Biotite code that builds the C-alpha atoms (Angstrom):
import biotite.structure as struc

atoms = struc.array([
    struc.Atom([31.065, 7.005, -37.070], chain_id="A", res_id=1, res_name="MET", atom_name="CA", element="C"),
    struc.Atom([30.283, 10.416, -35.576], chain_id="A", res_id=2, res_name="LYS", atom_name="CA", element="C"),
    struc.Atom([27.032, 10.524, -37.547], chain_id="A", res_id=3, res_name="LEU", atom_name="CA", element="C"),
    struc.Atom([25.902, 7.200, -36.036], chain_id="A", res_id=4, res_name="LYS", atom_name="CA", element="C"),
    struc.Atom([26.667, 8.389, -32.505], chain_id="A", res_id=5, res_name="MET", atom_name="CA", element="C"),
    struc.Atom([24.899, 11.700, -33.172], chain_id="A", res_id=6, res_name="PHE", atom_name="CA", element="C"),
    struc.Atom([21.842, 9.842, -34.540], chain_id="A", res_id=7, res_name="SER", atom_name="CA", element="C"),
    struc.Atom([21.764, 7.537, -31.534], chain_id="A", res_id=8, res_name="ALA", atom_name="CA", element="C"),
    struc.Atom([21.959, 10.518, -29.164], chain_id="A", res_id=9, res_name="ALA", atom_name="CA", element="C"),
    struc.Atom([19.037, 12.224, -30.929], chain_id="A", res_id=10, res_name="ILE", atom_name="CA", element="C"),
    struc.Atom([16.944, 9.043, -30.777], chain_id="A", res_id=11, res_name="LEU", atom_name="CA", element="C"),
    struc.Atom([17.635, 8.720, -27.053], chain_id="A", res_id=12, res_name="LEU", atom_name="CA", element="C"),
    struc.Atom([16.746, 12.369, -26.459], chain_id="A", res_id=13, res_name="ALA", atom_name="CA", element="C"),
    struc.Atom([13.479, 12.039, -28.380], chain_id="A", res_id=14, res_name="LEU", atom_name="CA", element="C"),
    struc.Atom([12.585, 8.840, -26.573], chain_id="A", res_id=15, res_name="GLY", atom_name="CA", element="C"),
    struc.Atom([13.297, 10.307, -23.123], chain_id="A", res_id=16, res_name="ALA", atom_name="CA", element="C"),
    struc.Atom([9.775, 11.624, -22.396], chain_id="A", res_id=17, res_name="PRO", atom_name="CA", element="C"),
    struc.Atom([8.339, 8.162, -23.065], chain_id="A", res_id=18, res_name="ALA", atom_name="CA", element="C"),
    struc.Atom([10.670, 6.665, -20.460], chain_id="A", res_id=19, res_name="MET", atom_name="CA", element="C"),
    struc.Atom([9.807, 9.302, -17.866], chain_id="A", res_id=20, res_name="ALA", atom_name="CA", element="C"),
    struc.Atom([7.063, 7.246, -16.224], chain_id="A", res_id=21, res_name="SER", atom_name="CA", element="C"),
    struc.Atom([8.336, 3.673, -16.392], chain_id="A", res_id=22, res_name="GLU", atom_name="CA", element="C"),
    struc.Atom([8.072, 1.643, -13.202], chain_id="A", res_id=23, res_name="CYS", atom_name="CA", element="C"),
    struc.Atom([8.277, -2.122, -13.147], chain_id="A", res_id=24, res_name="THR", atom_name="CA", element="C"),
    struc.Atom([5.703, -2.696, -10.402], chain_id="A", res_id=25, res_name="GLY", atom_name="CA", element="C"),
    struc.Atom([2.656, -1.095, -11.992], chain_id="A", res_id=26, res_name="ASP", atom_name="CA", element="C"),
    struc.Atom([-0.221, -3.494, -12.624], chain_id="A", res_id=27, res_name="GLY", atom_name="CA", element="C"),
    struc.Atom([1.092, -6.380, -10.534], chain_id="A", res_id=28, res_name="SER", atom_name="CA", element="C"),
    struc.Atom([-1.273, -8.771, -8.757], chain_id="A", res_id=29, res_name="SER", atom_name="CA", element="C"),
    struc.Atom([-0.400, -9.753, -5.187], chain_id="A", res_id=30, res_name="LEU", atom_name="CA", element="C"),
    struc.Atom([-3.167, -12.363, -5.041], chain_id="A", res_id=31, res_name="GLY", atom_name="CA", element="C"),
    struc.Atom([-4.902, -13.232, -1.779], chain_id="A", res_id=32, res_name="ALA", atom_name="CA", element="C"),
    struc.Atom([-3.050, -11.799, 1.191], chain_id="A", res_id=33, res_name="ILE", atom_name="CA", element="C"),
    struc.Atom([-3.128, -13.174, 4.717], chain_id="A", res_id=34, res_name="GLY", atom_name="CA", element="C"),
    struc.Atom([-1.186, -12.987, 7.953], chain_id="A", res_id=35, res_name="ALA", atom_name="CA", element="C"),
    struc.Atom([2.108, -13.907, 6.243], chain_id="A", res_id=36, res_name="ALA", atom_name="CA", element="C"),
    struc.Atom([3.585, -10.794, 4.596], chain_id="A", res_id=37, res_name="PRO", atom_name="CA", element="C"),
    struc.Atom([3.389, -10.587, 0.804], chain_id="A", res_id=38, res_name="THR", atom_name="CA", element="C"),
    struc.Atom([6.291, -8.677, -0.770], chain_id="A", res_id=39, res_name="SER", atom_name="CA", element="C"),
    struc.Atom([6.309, -6.355, -3.755], chain_id="A", res_id=40, res_name="PHE", atom_name="CA", element="C"),
    struc.Atom([8.926, -4.127, -5.368], chain_id="A", res_id=41, res_name="ALA", atom_name="CA", element="C"),
    struc.Atom([9.393, -1.692, -8.202], chain_id="A", res_id=42, res_name="SER", atom_name="CA", element="C"),
    struc.Atom([12.282, -0.102, -10.040], chain_id="A", res_id=43, res_name="GLU", atom_name="CA", element="C"),
    struc.Atom([11.666, 3.280, -11.624], chain_id="A", res_id=44, res_name="CYS", atom_name="CA", element="C"),
    struc.Atom([13.485, 4.817, -14.549], chain_id="A", res_id=45, res_name="PHE", atom_name="CA", element="C"),
    struc.Atom([13.608, 8.558, -15.172], chain_id="A", res_id=46, res_name="ARG", atom_name="CA", element="C"),
    struc.Atom([15.495, 10.889, -17.455], chain_id="A", res_id=47, res_name="THR", atom_name="CA", element="C"),
    struc.Atom([17.159, 14.241, -16.927], chain_id="A", res_id=48, res_name="PHE", atom_name="CA", element="C"),
    struc.Atom([14.549, 15.871, -19.178], chain_id="A", res_id=49, res_name="SER", atom_name="CA", element="C"),
    struc.Atom([11.844, 14.995, -16.628], chain_id="A", res_id=50, res_name="SER", atom_name="CA", element="C"),
    struc.Atom([13.801, 14.821, -13.378], chain_id="A", res_id=51, res_name="PRO", atom_name="CA", element="C"),
    struc.Atom([11.007, 15.073, -10.837], chain_id="A", res_id=52, res_name="GLU", atom_name="CA", element="C"),
    struc.Atom([8.254, 13.220, -12.666], chain_id="A", res_id=53, res_name="ALA", atom_name="CA", element="C"),
    struc.Atom([5.949, 11.381, -10.314], chain_id="A", res_id=54, res_name="GLY", atom_name="CA", element="C"),
    struc.Atom([4.772, 7.794, -10.506], chain_id="A", res_id=55, res_name="PHE", atom_name="CA", element="C"),
    struc.Atom([1.835, 5.776, -9.214], chain_id="A", res_id=56, res_name="THR", atom_name="CA", element="C"),
    struc.Atom([2.115, 1.987, -9.172], chain_id="A", res_id=57, res_name="ASP", atom_name="CA", element="C"),
    struc.Atom([-0.996, -0.155, -8.733], chain_id="A", res_id=58, res_name="HIS", atom_name="CA", element="C"),
    struc.Atom([-1.060, -3.579, -7.057], chain_id="A", res_id=59, res_name="TYR", atom_name="CA", element="C"),
    struc.Atom([-4.259, -5.627, -6.882], chain_id="A", res_id=60, res_name="SER", atom_name="CA", element="C"),
    struc.Atom([-4.964, -7.950, -3.960], chain_id="A", res_id=61, res_name="PHE", atom_name="CA", element="C"),
    struc.Atom([-7.835, -9.597, -2.138], chain_id="A", res_id=62, res_name="SER", atom_name="CA", element="C"),
    struc.Atom([-8.658, -10.453, 1.453], chain_id="A", res_id=63, res_name="ILE", atom_name="CA", element="C"),
    struc.Atom([-10.947, -13.288, 2.534], chain_id="A", res_id=64, res_name="ALA", atom_name="CA", element="C"),
    struc.Atom([-12.580, -11.778, 5.629], chain_id="A", res_id=65, res_name="ALA", atom_name="CA", element="C"),
    struc.Atom([-13.103, -8.496, 7.456], chain_id="A", res_id=66, res_name="LEU", atom_name="CA", element="C"),
    struc.Atom([-9.674, -7.402, 8.566], chain_id="A", res_id=67, res_name="GLY", atom_name="CA", element="C"),
    struc.Atom([-6.926, -4.877, 8.949], chain_id="A", res_id=68, res_name="ASN", atom_name="CA", element="C"),
    struc.Atom([-4.329, -4.425, 6.229], chain_id="A", res_id=69, res_name="VAL", atom_name="CA", element="C"),
    struc.Atom([-0.889, -3.073, 7.099], chain_id="A", res_id=70, res_name="ALA", atom_name="CA", element="C"),
    struc.Atom([2.517, -2.827, 5.495], chain_id="A", res_id=71, res_name="GLY", atom_name="CA", element="C"),
    struc.Atom([5.639, -0.825, 4.969], chain_id="A", res_id=72, res_name="GLY", atom_name="CA", element="C"),
    struc.Atom([7.756, 0.645, 2.182], chain_id="A", res_id=73, res_name="LEU", atom_name="CA", element="C"),
    struc.Atom([11.449, 1.361, 1.881], chain_id="A", res_id=74, res_name="VAL", atom_name="CA", element="C"),
    struc.Atom([13.420, 2.866, -0.990], chain_id="A", res_id=75, res_name="ASP", atom_name="CA", element="C"),
    struc.Atom([16.527, 1.001, -2.096], chain_id="A", res_id=76, res_name="PHE", atom_name="CA", element="C"),
    struc.Atom([19.749, 1.688, -3.922], chain_id="A", res_id=77, res_name="LEU", atom_name="CA", element="C"),
    struc.Atom([20.018, 1.072, -7.643], chain_id="A", res_id=78, res_name="VAL", atom_name="CA", element="C"),
    struc.Atom([23.522, 1.813, -8.918], chain_id="A", res_id=79, res_name="PHE", atom_name="CA", element="C"),
    struc.Atom([24.154, 4.132, -5.942], chain_id="A", res_id=80, res_name="GLN", atom_name="CA", element="C"),
    struc.Atom([21.218, 6.457, -6.683], chain_id="A", res_id=81, res_name="TRP", atom_name="CA", element="C"),
    struc.Atom([18.842, 6.646, -3.791], chain_id="A", res_id=82, res_name="ASN", atom_name="CA", element="C"),
    struc.Atom([16.411, 9.491, -4.080], chain_id="A", res_id=83, res_name="ASP", atom_name="CA", element="C"),
    struc.Atom([12.916, 8.001, -4.194], chain_id="A", res_id=84, res_name="VAL", atom_name="CA", element="C"),
    struc.Atom([10.342, 10.097, -2.390], chain_id="A", res_id=85, res_name="ASN", atom_name="CA", element="C"),
    struc.Atom([7.325, 7.972, -1.442], chain_id="A", res_id=86, res_name="LEU", atom_name="CA", element="C"),
    struc.Atom([4.402, 10.321, -0.908], chain_id="A", res_id=87, res_name="SER", atom_name="CA", element="C"),
    struc.Atom([1.210, 8.304, -0.395], chain_id="A", res_id=88, res_name="SER", atom_name="CA", element="C"),
    struc.Atom([-0.484, 4.923, -0.318], chain_id="A", res_id=89, res_name="VAL", atom_name="CA", element="C"),
    struc.Atom([-4.159, 4.601, -1.274], chain_id="A", res_id=90, res_name="VAL", atom_name="CA", element="C"),
    struc.Atom([-6.389, 1.520, -1.056], chain_id="A", res_id=91, res_name="VAL", atom_name="CA", element="C"),
    struc.Atom([-9.583, 1.419, -3.110], chain_id="A", res_id=92, res_name="THR", atom_name="CA", element="C"),
    struc.Atom([-12.205, -1.284, -3.460], chain_id="A", res_id=93, res_name="GLY", atom_name="CA", element="C"),
    struc.Atom([-15.533, -2.533, -2.116], chain_id="A", res_id=94, res_name="GLN", atom_name="CA", element="C"),
    struc.Atom([-16.835, 1.055, -2.238], chain_id="A", res_id=95, res_name="GLY", atom_name="CA", element="C"),
    struc.Atom([-14.058, 2.265, 0.063], chain_id="A", res_id=96, res_name="GLN", atom_name="CA", element="C"),
    struc.Atom([-11.177, 4.679, -0.472], chain_id="A", res_id=97, res_name="VAL", atom_name="CA", element="C"),
    struc.Atom([-8.549, 4.929, 2.252], chain_id="A", res_id=98, res_name="ARG", atom_name="CA", element="C"),
    struc.Atom([-5.330, 6.927, 2.075], chain_id="A", res_id=99, res_name="SER", atom_name="CA", element="C"),
    struc.Atom([-2.132, 7.355, 4.063], chain_id="A", res_id=100, res_name="ASP", atom_name="CA", element="C"),
    struc.Atom([-0.043, 10.381, 3.131], chain_id="A", res_id=101, res_name="THR", atom_name="CA", element="C"),
    struc.Atom([2.929, 9.483, 5.332], chain_id="A", res_id=102, res_name="SER", atom_name="CA", element="C"),
    struc.Atom([4.035, 6.398, 3.407], chain_id="A", res_id=103, res_name="ALA", atom_name="CA", element="C"),
    struc.Atom([7.611, 6.532, 4.688], chain_id="A", res_id=104, res_name="ALA", atom_name="CA", element="C"),
    struc.Atom([6.590, 5.280, 8.150], chain_id="A", res_id=105, res_name="ASP", atom_name="CA", element="C"),
    struc.Atom([4.372, 2.426, 6.938], chain_id="A", res_id=106, res_name="GLY", atom_name="CA", element="C"),
    struc.Atom([0.672, 2.208, 6.263], chain_id="A", res_id=107, res_name="PHE", atom_name="CA", element="C"),
    struc.Atom([-2.335, 0.675, 7.940], chain_id="A", res_id=108, res_name="SER", atom_name="CA", element="C"),
    struc.Atom([-5.988, 0.423, 6.936], chain_id="A", res_id=109, res_name="PHE", atom_name="CA", element="C"),
    struc.Atom([-8.452, -0.947, 9.501], chain_id="A", res_id=110, res_name="ALA", atom_name="CA", element="C"),
    struc.Atom([-11.844, -2.520, 8.924], chain_id="A", res_id=111, res_name="GLY", atom_name="CA", element="C"),
    struc.Atom([-11.570, -3.539, 5.274], chain_id="A", res_id=112, res_name="LEU", atom_name="CA", element="C"),
    struc.Atom([-14.332, -5.943, 4.287], chain_id="A", res_id=113, res_name="SER", atom_name="CA", element="C"),
    struc.Atom([-13.680, -9.130, 2.331], chain_id="A", res_id=114, res_name="ALA", atom_name="CA", element="C"),
    struc.Atom([-13.120, -8.575, -1.395], chain_id="A", res_id=115, res_name="GLY", atom_name="CA", element="C"),
    struc.Atom([-10.780, -7.245, -4.064], chain_id="A", res_id=116, res_name="HIS", atom_name="CA", element="C"),
    struc.Atom([-8.732, -4.069, -3.637], chain_id="A", res_id=117, res_name="TYR", atom_name="CA", element="C"),
    struc.Atom([-6.113, -1.972, -5.432], chain_id="A", res_id=118, res_name="VAL", atom_name="CA", element="C"),
    struc.Atom([-3.104, -0.587, -3.563], chain_id="A", res_id=119, res_name="LEU", atom_name="CA", element="C"),
    struc.Atom([-1.710, 2.566, -5.218], chain_id="A", res_id=120, res_name="ALA", atom_name="CA", element="C"),
    struc.Atom([1.822, 3.646, -4.237], chain_id="A", res_id=121, res_name="VAL", atom_name="CA", element="C"),
    struc.Atom([2.739, 7.197, -5.298], chain_id="A", res_id=122, res_name="SER", atom_name="CA", element="C"),
    struc.Atom([6.023, 9.019, -5.229], chain_id="A", res_id=123, res_name="GLY", atom_name="CA", element="C"),
    struc.Atom([8.749, 10.589, -7.322], chain_id="A", res_id=124, res_name="SER", atom_name="CA", element="C"),
    struc.Atom([12.428, 10.369, -8.080], chain_id="A", res_id=125, res_name="LEU", atom_name="CA", element="C"),
    struc.Atom([14.476, 13.296, -6.919], chain_id="A", res_id=126, res_name="GLY", atom_name="CA", element="C"),
    struc.Atom([15.982, 15.900, -9.196], chain_id="A", res_id=127, res_name="HIS", atom_name="CA", element="C"),
    struc.Atom([18.479, 14.436, -11.642], chain_id="A", res_id=128, res_name="GLY", atom_name="CA", element="C"),
    struc.Atom([18.093, 10.805, -10.579], chain_id="A", res_id=129, res_name="GLN", atom_name="CA", element="C"),
    struc.Atom([18.004, 8.242, -13.369], chain_id="A", res_id=130, res_name="LEU", atom_name="CA", element="C"),
    struc.Atom([17.072, 5.141, -11.389], chain_id="A", res_id=131, res_name="LEU", atom_name="CA", element="C"),
    struc.Atom([15.517, 4.328, -8.070], chain_id="A", res_id=132, res_name="GLY", atom_name="CA", element="C"),
    struc.Atom([13.171, 1.883, -6.527], chain_id="A", res_id=133, res_name="GLY", atom_name="CA", element="C"),
    struc.Atom([11.236, 0.761, -3.529], chain_id="A", res_id=134, res_name="TYR", atom_name="CA", element="C"),
    struc.Atom([10.111, -2.450, -1.948], chain_id="A", res_id=135, res_name="SER", atom_name="CA", element="C"),
    struc.Atom([7.336, -3.210, 0.465], chain_id="A", res_id=136, res_name="GLY", atom_name="CA", element="C"),
    struc.Atom([5.256, -5.850, 2.117], chain_id="A", res_id=137, res_name="SER", atom_name="CA", element="C"),
    struc.Atom([1.588, -6.120, 2.974], chain_id="A", res_id=138, res_name="ILE", atom_name="CA", element="C"),
    struc.Atom([-0.358, -8.445, 5.256], chain_id="A", res_id=139, res_name="SER", atom_name="CA", element="C"),
    struc.Atom([-3.904, -8.823, 6.511], chain_id="A", res_id=140, res_name="SER", atom_name="CA", element="C"),
    struc.Atom([-4.995, -9.716, 10.015], chain_id="A", res_id=141, res_name="VAL", atom_name="CA", element="C"),
    struc.Atom([-8.594, -10.769, 10.641], chain_id="A", res_id=142, res_name="ALA", atom_name="CA", element="C"),
    struc.Atom([-10.587, -8.420, 12.840], chain_id="A", res_id=143, res_name="ALA", atom_name="CA", element="C"),
    struc.Atom([-10.903, -9.748, 16.383], chain_id="A", res_id=144, res_name="PRO", atom_name="CA", element="C"),
    struc.Atom([-14.122, -11.649, 17.140], chain_id="A", res_id=145, res_name="VAL", atom_name="CA", element="C"),
    struc.Atom([-15.288, -12.052, 20.740], chain_id="A", res_id=146, res_name="PRO", atom_name="CA", element="C"),
    struc.Atom([-15.168, -15.597, 22.090], chain_id="A", res_id=147, res_name="GLU", atom_name="CA", element="C"),
    struc.Atom([-18.314, -17.327, 23.439], chain_id="A", res_id=148, res_name="PRO", atom_name="CA", element="C"),
    struc.Atom([-17.080, -16.841, 27.009], chain_id="A", res_id=149, res_name="GLU", atom_name="CA", element="C"),
    struc.Atom([-17.220, -13.088, 26.483], chain_id="A", res_id=150, res_name="THR", atom_name="CA", element="C"),
    struc.Atom([-20.892, -13.283, 25.527], chain_id="A", res_id=151, res_name="TYR", atom_name="CA", element="C"),
    struc.Atom([-21.609, -15.595, 28.504], chain_id="A", res_id=152, res_name="ALA", atom_name="CA", element="C"),
    struc.Atom([-20.046, -13.085, 30.909], chain_id="A", res_id=153, res_name="MET", atom_name="CA", element="C"),
    struc.Atom([-22.057, -10.282, 29.297], chain_id="A", res_id=154, res_name="LEU", atom_name="CA", element="C"),
    struc.Atom([-25.317, -12.238, 29.769], chain_id="A", res_id=155, res_name="MET", atom_name="CA", element="C"),
    struc.Atom([-24.487, -13.047, 33.415], chain_id="A", res_id=156, res_name="LEU", atom_name="CA", element="C"),
    struc.Atom([-23.704, -9.396, 34.096], chain_id="A", res_id=157, res_name="GLY", atom_name="CA", element="C"),
    struc.Atom([-26.967, -8.218, 32.509], chain_id="A", res_id=158, res_name="LEU", atom_name="CA", element="C"),
    struc.Atom([-28.924, -10.867, 34.428], chain_id="A", res_id=159, res_name="ALA", atom_name="CA", element="C"),
    struc.Atom([-27.299, -9.695, 37.689], chain_id="A", res_id=160, res_name="GLY", atom_name="CA", element="C"),
    struc.Atom([-28.195, -6.052, 36.985], chain_id="A", res_id=161, res_name="VAL", atom_name="CA", element="C"),
    struc.Atom([-31.770, -7.078, 36.092], chain_id="A", res_id=162, res_name="GLY", atom_name="CA", element="C"),
    struc.Atom([-32.087, -9.160, 39.267], chain_id="A", res_id=163, res_name="PHE", atom_name="CA", element="C"),
    struc.Atom([-30.833, -6.259, 41.441], chain_id="A", res_id=164, res_name="ALA", atom_name="CA", element="C"),
    struc.Atom([-33.250, -3.813, 39.759], chain_id="A", res_id=165, res_name="ALA", atom_name="CA", element="C"),
    struc.Atom([-36.193, -6.189, 40.259], chain_id="A", res_id=166, res_name="ARG", atom_name="CA", element="C"),
    struc.Atom([-35.392, -6.644, 43.984], chain_id="A", res_id=167, res_name="ARG", atom_name="CA", element="C"),
    struc.Atom([-35.157, -2.891, 44.416], chain_id="A", res_id=168, res_name="ARG", atom_name="CA", element="C"),
    struc.Atom([-38.592, -2.360, 42.791], chain_id="A", res_id=169, res_name="ASN", atom_name="CA", element="C"),
    struc.Atom([-40.263, -4.942, 45.106], chain_id="A", res_id=170, res_name="LYS", atom_name="CA", element="C"),
    struc.Atom([-39.115, -3.209, 48.262], chain_id="A", res_id=171, res_name="SER", atom_name="CA", element="C"),
])
């Protein structure tokens, strides 16, 4: 019986480095995002042999029109361990790379064109933590477009300035 327990302990110890970078959220697709928030989450598993190993989870998404993408992240308790350090959020796609290194207070990327993107969430579990996780949400708001009335007022203003300049030149 002791030999079986000893063998199991050795197998777990040898398999520990392989488990050092497991996160459940990596490679997930969020689909097309819009004004309604889209949620995502990940649980991360670490071992004592690699206590502060970092992770980077990738989430693919798309937006339909020029817009601003914003969201937030929060770490959550898994079996009373709560030491997830979220370090950065990076969005890549359409020839653009945008980063936010203060992920704990949310993230925002303005002026993203329509297309497909990848959201990369990076962080680490604190020293000695076995489990941890985070959750977040992301939404896209279309960039504001001026209404026709705005252009009409602009044209009237330019016409007024032109009229005043022409009267001044005649006198």
